[in-house]
C-alpha positions in Angstrom: 0.1 -0.2 -0.1 1.2 3.3 -1.0 -1.2 6.1 0.7 -4.3 5.5 2.7 -6.8 8.2 3.7 -10.4 8.5 5.2 -13.0 10.0 3.1 -13.9 13.5 4.2 -17.4 13.9 5.1 -17.9 9.8 5.9 -17.1 8.3 9.3 -16.8 4.8 8.0 -15.2 5.1 4.6 -11.7 5.1 3.8 -9.5 4.8 0.4 -6.1 3.2 0.0 -3.8 3.4 -3.1 -1.6 0.4 -3.9 1.6 -0.4 -5.6 0.1 -2.5 -8.3 -2.0 1.2 -9.5 -5.7 0.0 -7.5 -7.4 2.1 -5.6 -9.4 0.6 -3.3 -12.6 1.8 -1.0 -13.2 0.3 2.3 -15.7 0.4 4.9 -14.8 0.0 8.6 -17.9 -1.3 9.6 -17.9 -4.2 7.3 -16.3 -7.7 7.3 -13.5 -8.4 5.1 -14.2 -11.1 2.8 -12.2 -12.8 -0.4 -12.2 -10.7 -3.4 -12.9 -11.9 -6.6 -13.8 -9.6 -9.8 -17.4 -9.3 -10.4 -17.8 -10.3 -14.2 -20.4 -7.8 -14.2 -19.0 -5.1 -12.8 -15.6 -5.2 -15.0 -15.8 -2.4 -17.4 -13.1 -0.2 -19.2 -13.5 3.8 -19.1 -11.6 6.3 -20.9 -9.4 6.1 -24.3 -6.0 6.2 -25.1 -4.7 8.9 -27.6 -1.5 9.7 -28.9 0.5 10.4 -32.2 3.7 9.0 -34.0 6.6 9.1 -31.6 4.5 10.7 -28.6 4.0 9.3 -25.2 1.0 7.5 -25.1 -1.0 8.1 -21.6 -4.2 6.1 -20.9 -7.0 7.6 -19.2 -8.3 4.0 -18.9 -10.1 2.7 -15.9 -10.9 -1.1 -15.2 -13.7 -1.0 -12.5 -13.1 -4.4 -11.1 -15.8 -3.7 -8.2 -18.3 -0.8 -8.8 -19.1 1.6 -5.8 -22.8 0.8 -7.6 -22.5 -3.0 -7.1 -25.4 -5.1 -5.4 -22.9 -7.3 -3.5 -21.9 -4.6 -1.1 -21.8 -6.4 2.1 -18.5 -7.1 2.7 -15.1 -5.3 2.0 -13.8 -3.8 -0.2 -16.6 -1.4 -1.6 -15.2 -0.5 -4.5 -12.0 -1.6 -7.0 -10.7 0.5 -9.5 -7.2 -0.4 -11.3 -6.0 2.9 -13.1 -2.5 1.6 -14.4 0.2 -1.1 -13.8 2.2 1.5 -11.8 2.6 2.9 -8.5 0.2 5.5 -7.1 2.2 7.9 -5.4 -0.7 10.3 -4.1 -4.0 11.2 -4.2 -6.6 14.1 -3.3 -9.9 14.0 -2.5 -12.1 17.2 -3.7 -14.1 19.2 -1.3 -17.4 18.3 -2.8 -16.0 14.5 -2.2 -17.0 13.7 -5.9 -13.6 13.8 -7.6 -10.2 12.1 -6.9 -7.0 13.8 -8.3 -4.5 10.6 -8.6 -0.5 10.8 -9.5 0.8 7.5 -10.6 4.6 7.0 -10.8 4.7 7.3 -14.8 4.1 10.8 -13.9 0.6 11.1 -15.0 -2.2 13.2 -13.2 -5.6 11.9 -13.4 -8.7 13.4 -12.5 -11.7 10.4 -11.7 -15.4 11.0 -10.9 -16.0 9.1 -7.9 -19.6 8.3 -8.4 -19.6 7.7 -12.5 -16.3 5.7 -12.1 -14.6 7.5 -14.8 
């Protein structure tokens, strides 16, 4: 794990950034369970842009468990895979809707938490 923070305005939810490029939302009131990717939850958002010889930064997010998932009885609440690089830092917007995420590859992504994109 590279960083962990409570989600402002929530007494139960916290967000953990992992070395494998994943962001995971947990609820301190829920039991932990063995996590398996939910087939209906896996989707990819974003697109890859680039030109000949240019660095290709992907804005792709793999939603492995959605905040809107029907299975919210156990942790994790949500799992998002942003890249294969370490997440160095993240910040939550004052309205608790957006995340700013900086990865080891130098990219900065703004993610809408509720839309998961």
